[in-house]
C-alpha positions, 0 to 999 in steps of 0.5 A: 818760417820767416817766409810765412812772416814776411808774407803776413806782414806784408799782406798787412801792410797793403789792408793797411794801405787800402784802408787810410786811402779809402775814401770815407763811408757817407752815413744817413742820418737817421731822420735822412730819407733817400742818397745824402750825397754823392758818394762815388769817387770821381773813378767809379763815376766815369763808370755811371757815365753813359759811352755811347752818344744819344742818336740826339748828337749823331743824328744819322744812328738810326734808333732800333728795336732790337731782338722783339716779334712785332706785336699780333692783336690778334691770335687764333687757335688758342685755347682757354682754361679757368681758375679760380679760389686762392689761384685768384689772390694776389694778381701780378698788374699792378695796381690790378683788383684782386678778382673773383671767381665771376669777374670777366677777368685772365691772366696772360702768358710772359710772352703774349702779345697782350699787356696788363690792363689790356681789353682783350675779345675773345670769340668761340667757333660757334658765334660767342664772344665776351670781353675780358681785362687782364690782371695776372700773369699765368706761368705755365701758360703759352702765347696762345693762351690764356686764363679765364675765371670761371665767369668767363668761362662758363661764356664758352662751356662748362665747367666740366670742359677743363679746356676749351680750343680753337678758341681766337683772341684780338685786342680791343 
């Protein structure tokens, strides 16, 4: 019993020391916007500063882009599908307007070489082509797959086809 009491007193003492030595928390006033003032201790602030010198300080260090593959501006052997209705709501690209079935817009995969806002020329083997604007992301699409609106799909085929293969994409 005495061991438990000693342990309990030790924990209580440690808690009391921790609470009395801790820095005061600065709370912002209700009308304040942003951070009230620096609230990191010197110890914590040292962790927030960069440890690696910038290349400006070290001119012999070459800047490199690691773990990225060069982005091709053209994809051949691609495929397109179409999306419509409620799937068009809330496009993933910031600031993009909500497309409709007749829009000349597209959704790209997350590993696509294209980016939000890019203009992409889509061409098929029969010589048909059109240009779309990227406004959305397609979670189920792969690198060479673009999801387009019904209006874009109809440029190449009837909607009954569902999927078109052997199309190419190039950034405009």
